[in-house]
N, C-alpha and C positions, 0 to 999 in steps of 0.2 A: 572588442573587435579590431582585428590587426588591419592596417590599412589593404594588406595583400586581399584580405578577405571581403573588406568592403567593395573594393573595386573589382574582384570576382563576380561578386553580386549584382554590382552594376552592370557588368557586361554581360552576365547571363540574362539578367531580366532585359536588356536593352534588345538582346537578339532574340529573346523568347516573343517579347512585345511584336516586333517587325514580322516574325514567321507565323504568329498567331493571326495577326490582321491581315498578312497576305493570305492566309488560308480562309479566313471568315469572309473577307470581299469577295473572294473568288466563289467561295461555297454557298455563300447565302445573299449573293447578288448575279453575277451574269457567269454562273457555271458554266453553261452549255456555250455561252459564246466565247470563254476561255478554252474549252475544249477545243471549239473549231478554229481559234486562233493558233494553240500549238500543231493542230493536224495541217492547217493551210503552210503553218512556215517548215514543217519537215516533211512534208508530203513529196519534195523532190529528192530526199534523202534516201540510202539504202535502207533504212530502217522500214521493218514491216508496218504495214497500217493498224495491224491488230494490236502492236507495240506501243505504236505511237499513240492510239486512242486511249489504252489502259493506262499509260503513264499519264496522258492529260487529264483523265478521271483521278487518279492518284495522288498528283501533286498537290492539290489543295489541301485534301485530308490530311496529307503527311505533314504541310507545314502548319495546319492548324493544331494537330496533336504535338509535334515536336514544340512549337511555340508555348501552347499551354502547359506544357511539362517543364519548359525552361523557366517560364515565369514563376511557377511555384517550387522550382528545384526538385521535380518528382522525376524519380529514374534518370537522374539528370546524365550520365554515363551512357544510358540507352538513347535520350533523346537526341546527345550529341553524335553519338556514331550515327543514327537515323538521318539526323541534318546533314553531317558529312557526306553521307552516302548519297543523298539526295543532290548534294551539290557537284559530286561527281557525275551523276546524270546529267544534271541540268549545262554543267561545262561541255560535254560530250556532245549534246545535242546544239548548243550553238557554236562549237566547232565544226560542227558537219554543215552547217548554214553560213560559217565564215564571218559571224558576228563577232570580230575579236574585240570589239570595245565591250560588249556584255561580258565576254571571256574575261577579261582583264578585271573588270568590277566583280564578277565571280570568285576571283582569286583572293579577293578582300575576304570574303565571307569563308574562304577556306581557312584563310590565317586566323580568322577569330575563332572559327571551330577549334582549330589547331589549339589556338592558345586555351581556351576553356576546357579542353580535353587533357591536356598536356598538365595544368594547373589543378585539377578536378580536386586536389586536396585542400584547397582556397574556399573550397564550397561550405561554407560555414552555416549562411543563413539559407536551409533549403529545408523543404520536407523530408528530404533523403535523411537528414541528420536528425530531424524531430523523431522520425519514425523509428531509426536506430536505437535513439536514445529511450524511447519507450519500450521496445524490446528488452533492450540490454540494460536496464537503471544503472546497474553498477560497473558498467564499462566492460565487461567480459563479451 
């Protein structure tokens, strides 16, 4: 394994664990409290209530799925694209409440998603590769 492939593996798994546990803790812990806190934080913004509530319910589910897929390297491009899209939505919400410190931190996540998506060719230790090789054993 090349150093770039090993580095990619660890960065992908680290982001996956972060997203998976963020989603799991919210989903299987204080789900309704999370939804309520998101609603309370964004209720004074121009975002419609139905959209705030829908997003608040969806965020932990998306985090859980993205994290699980990234940990195992399953549908990696899709998981990274979904996670990247989630970050854009989260950044927009934090900008609307002018929480600039969190926006700055979220930009680091955007950078990690960018690196992983841009370097997808280094995704050598992944279920994606194993599945591809099983379907195409002679490389076609």
